[in-house]
C-alpha positions as CSV (number, residue, x, y, z in Angstrom):
1,X,83.3,123.0,107.9
2,X,81.1,122.1,105.1
3,X,82.0,119.7,102.4
4,X,81.2,121.1,99.1
5,X,81.7,120.3,95.3
6,X,84.1,123.0,93.4
7,X,81.0,124.7,92.0
8,X,79.1,125.0,95.0
9,X,82.1,126.2,96.9
10,X,82.6,129.0,94.4
11,X,79.0,129.9,95.0
12,X,79.4,129.9,98.5
13,X,82.7,132.0,98.4
14,X,80.9,134.6,96.2
15,X,78.0,134.8,98.7
16,X,80.6,135.5,101.5
17,X,82.3,138.1,99.4
18,X,78.9,139.6,98.8
19,X,78.1,140.0,102.6
20,X,81.8,141.6,102.9
21,X,83.6,138.7,104.6
22,X,87.3,138.9,104.1
23,X,88.5,135.5,103.1
24,X,92.0,136.2,102.7
25,X,94.6,134.4,104.9
26,X,96.8,137.2,105.8
27,X,98.8,136.6,109.1
28,X,98.6,140.2,110.1
29,X,94.6,140.1,110.9
30,X,93.6,140.6,114.4
31,X,91.3,138.3,116.3
32,X,88.3,140.6,116.1
33,X,88.8,140.7,112.2
34,X,88.8,137.0,112.0
35,X,85.4,137.0,114.2
36,X,84.0,139.6,112.0
37,X,84.7,137.4,108.7
38,X,83.3,134.4,110.6
39,X,80.1,136.1,111.3
40,X,79.7,137.5,108.1
41,X,80.5,134.0,106.5
42,X,77.8,132.5,108.7
43,X,75.4,135.0,107.9
44,X,75.6,134.1,104.0
45,X,75.5,130.3,105.0
46,X,72.3,130.8,107.1
47,X,70.6,132.8,104.1
48,X,71.4,130.1,101.8
49,X,70.2,127.5,104.2
50,X,67.1,129.5,104.8
51,X,66.5,129.6,100.9
52,X,66.7,125.8,100.9
53,X,64.2,125.4,103.7
54,X,61.7,127.6,101.8
55,X,62.3,125.6,98.7
56,X,61.7,122.3,100.6
57,X,58.6,123.7,102.3
58,X,57.3,124.5,98.8
59,X,58.0,120.9,97.7
60,X,56.3,119.6,100.7
61,X,53.2,121.7,100.0
62,X,52.8,120.3,96.4
63,X,53.0,116.8,97.9
64,X,50.4,117.8,100.4
65,X,48.3,119.3,97.7
66,X,48.5,116.4,95.3
67,X,47.7,114.0,98.2
68,X,44.7,116.0,98.8
69,X,43.4,115.7,95.2
70,X,44.4,112.1,94.8
71,X,43.3,110.8,98.2
72,X,41.8,113.3,100.4
73,X,41.2,110.5,103.2
74,X,45.0,110.5,103.7
75,X,44.6,113.2,106.5
76,X,42.5,110.7,108.6
77,X,45.4,107.9,108.6
78,X,47.0,107.0,112.0
79,X,49.7,109.3,112.8
80,X,49.1,112.0,110.4
81,X,47.2,114.5,112.7
82,X,49.4,115.5,115.6
């Protein structure tokens, strides 16, 4: 379970629908149908997570580039190079 605000929940639900996840709460669904919907829902979640990771990596690259321009010696600080 992931706690989301109402707007983010709506975006996430739409992404689940886009990948074909059946979000209904019918009592006649089989276990296989529930597992299928769960897998599709997870796929939508991981796609969104991957997009966020790429965005965060871009921000980190911008910080690295700014540090290189501002103080190139930062790369020689203890613990920076692994």
